[in-house]
Steps between C-alpha positions, in 0.01 A plus 500: 500500500640168623399589851152576382478168297632298803243656730222434254620145456487458885143609507397278216675191666322579833170528335550187298590307831209642677714680760262757625723650762787551251261643241365758754865588612613561137200713428566707801852541375351688200500234227210569267235233515477506122879487427536276196778268371614527141235244402228696668463284808383678822482389854127460463533263204752291697269485799200412298686223317608367843141509637602733779168676594641697806786635284274582221286695743811689633611589159156625390481706814836657410359601165604221262329497167276192483487521121871513420621250240801281445663685199739222376527132494376214274250345749400789724501803281180701553410319818343683792488412863145381471595236241744342735239495773244344261738236377565397858135510604610721794166653578624728777750676267245496214241683712759738654616600145158554365408699801793720432393563138667219307374477141300174480508526118872508463641306210875398490738492208376157387151631449351318798260654749470432872177319436690266252755426769240418757321270256818326374605445853154371601462746787132551544525701824730756332289499177195586724694793658606633169152481359356666796761785460400564147719294274373522141353170393473569125862590430675262259847350521754501221316199338162665513378302792274638778554409860200261464649329205825453685325352806304266287808387316667443839197295615439691815127487567532726804667773301247458217214548763667801642550678174147427384361625825712819438331549160721317258330407174495133407431571134822706444734363229880502459657585156457127376125513593524295831266570780587415858302168459715398200816592698389261780379223268822499307701439808254251650396691798171341574398700818576833332294389184204427746525839673510677154206299364309576820510880417383457139818443299400378156639139455449534112675831440777451247856652470648645188575149375146383559575288812273480795594440858412126444713481195807644700449260776474199246827617339689480833325174609337643813230237537345634818468845369360364174229321707405825687461686170306232333258491796396865429461443114854590402565437123832439320 
């Protein structure tokens, strides 16, 4: 048992370092490509986290499961290899994993999707690849926000445009009645507000407390955003 674990650990270390030659040698010695640690880490997960495209390719060729998950740990529980690649904006690894069948709609133990990680990290190239591969744009996170709402709240006009182009609905609401426009206005993201207004977002829609996007921007003192909303007839 100890011999098995030590050999597995050697493969994991080599994968995490990006040592392709060592990884190939250990695989030839008969170590299973999917051999996991007690926490569920595999060589592929280590290689993806390290951003080692060639090692990821070698492990996939050896039969590694691209959708295996970390099974324990406070931060990484439920993570898949594609999540690590997305968070690093490593397009080579992202594309390789997707081509090998990685689930672009995987959600980790914290309830966050891969789209959410791409949006939070403001990685438009990765976001575009995920959308092109079929990531669901209407799924909600643990707070009831759609990817468009999250992008609006982050103030990322590029992500907002990409999501709208992919079919996201600007009139969707979260559990407190906020639209994406309200989320952007509340945080003072003027450019995201302009993009959303440009596709027909209602500046006078009201949340469950009766507040409009303009009222939310006024509450936070976002003067430039207030001016944009007033220019289109926004009301308090």
